[in-house]
C-alpha positions in Angstrom: 3.4 -25.3 -33.2 6.6 -26.7 -31.7 7.9 -23.1 -31.2 4.7 -22.1 -29.4 5.0 -25.0 -27.0 8.7 -24.1 -26.2 7.7 -20.5 -25.5 4.9 -21.5 -23.2 7.2 -23.9 -21.3 9.8 -21.2 -21.0 7.3 -18.8 -19.6 6.0 -21.3 -17.1 9.5 -22.2 -16.0 10.3 -18.5 -15.6 7.2 -18.0 -13.5 8.2 -20.8 -11.2 11.7 -19.5 -10.9 10.6 -15.9 -10.1 8.0 -17.1 -7.5 10.7 -17.7 -4.9 12.3 -14.3 -5.6 9.3 -12.0 -5.2 9.9 -8.8 -3.3 6.6 -8.6 -1.4 5.3 -11.4 0.7 1.9 -11.3 -1.0 3.2 -10.5 -4.5 3.5 -10.0 -7.4 6.4 -12.2 -8.5 6.9 -10.1 -11.6 5.3 -7.0 -13.1 5.9 -5.0 -16.3 5.0 -1.8 -14.4 7.6 -0.1 -12.1 6.9 0.0 -8.4 6.5 3.7 -8.5 3.9 3.4 -11.3 2.0 0.8 -9.3 2.0 2.7 -6.0 1.0 6.1 -7.7 -2.8 6.0 -7.5 -5.8 7.2 -5.4 -6.5 4.3 -3.0 -9.6 3.7 -0.8 -9.4 1.6 2.4 -11.1 -1.7 2.0 -9.9 -3.5 5.1 -8.0 -2.7 8.3 -6.6 -5.5 10.4 -5.4 -4.3 13.9 -3.4 -6.8 16.0 -4.6 -9.7 13.8 -8.3 -8.8 14.2 -10.4 -7.4 11.3 -11.2 -3.9 12.6 -12.6 -2.5 9.4 -16.2 -1.9 10.7 -14.9 -0.2 13.9 -12.6 2.2 12.0 -15.1 3.0 9.1 -17.7 4.0 11.7 -15.2 6.7 13.0 -13.2 7.4 9.8 -15.4 7.8 6.7 -14.2 7.9 3.1 -10.5 7.2 4.0 -8.6 7.9 0.8 -4.9 8.0 0.1 -3.5 9.6 -3.0 0.2 8.9 -3.9 1.7 10.7 -6.8 4.7 9.6 -9.0 6.5 12.8 -7.9 6.6 11.6 -4.3 3.8 13.6 -2.6 0.8 12.2 -0.9 -2.6 13.3 0.4 -4.8 11.5 2.9 -8.4 12.6 3.2 -11.2 11.3 5.6 -14.1 12.4 7.6 -14.0 12.0 11.4 -17.3 12.6 13.2 -18.4 14.9 10.4 -15.2 16.9 10.1 -13.2 16.7 6.9 -9.5 16.1 7.5 -6.7 16.5 4.9 -3.1 15.4 5.6 -0.4 15.9 3.0 3.3 15.4 2.7 6.0 13.3 1.0 6.4 9.6 0.4 9.4 7.6 -0.7 10.6 4.0 -0.9 13.3 2.5 1.4 14.8 -0.9 2.2 15.2 -1.8 -1.5 11.6 -0.5 -2.2 10.2 -2.9 0.4 9.0 -0.1 2.7 7.0 3.1 2.1 8.1 6.1 4.1 5.4 8.7 4.9 6.6 12.2 6.0 3.6 14.5 6.9 4.0 18.2 6.2 0.5 19.5 7.0 -2.8 18.5 8.4 -6.1 20.5 8.4 -7.3 19.5 11.9 -5.3 18.3 14.8 -1.6 17.6 15.4 0.8 16.7 12.7 1.5 13.0 12.8 5.0 11.6 13.2 6.7 10.2 10.1 6.0 6.5 9.6 7.4 3.5 7.8 5.0 1.0 6.3 6.1 -2.4 5.1 4.7 -3.2 1.6 3.0 -6.6 1.7 1.4 -6.5 -1.7 1.8 -4.1 -4.6 -0.3 -4.6 -7.7 -1.8 -2.0 -10.0 -5.2 -2.6 -8.4 -4.2 -3.7 -4.9 -2.0 -2.3 -2.2 -1.4 -3.9 1.2 0.7 -2.1 3.9 1.7 -3.1 7.4 2.6 -0.6 10.2 4.4 -1.8 13.3 3.0 0.0 16.4 5.2 1.1 19.3 3.2 -1.3 21.6 4.3 -4.3 19.5 1.1 -4.8 17.6 0.6 -4.3 13.9 -2.0 -2.6 11.7 -2.5 -3.9 8.2 -4.2 -1.7 5.6 -5.7 -3.2 2.4 -6.4 -0.7 -0.4 -8.0 -0.8 -3.8 -8.2 2.0 -6.4 -10.9 4.6 -5.8 
């Protein structure tokens, strides 16, 4: 019984210690899965915050079924419907800044112009939750909250 209490206290102490050292502002402090394993998933957009304002309803009226698939091999696919037209974008992704940023490099798009490469700050990276922030050229930010599809 005494050994179990020591183990529990050690784990609690470690959790407190690691809390100040977490990589992403919103967590987690520690994970047994690698960052690549956690980011590799098919994600659906749950919330979009533009310039500090929840703009989810506005964007989901224009962009339906917004889904991002990130693979362990470093490729990505984004699919969505805009005004009834299905759009597919694909390319490569990678980590940068000590795995605190996600680099997106588009290679093809089914409709429209190919977007420029972008860097998204990772705010939260759990197995079942991914939050990203994009800094816009006009000084505002867009924050994307995803969950597995």
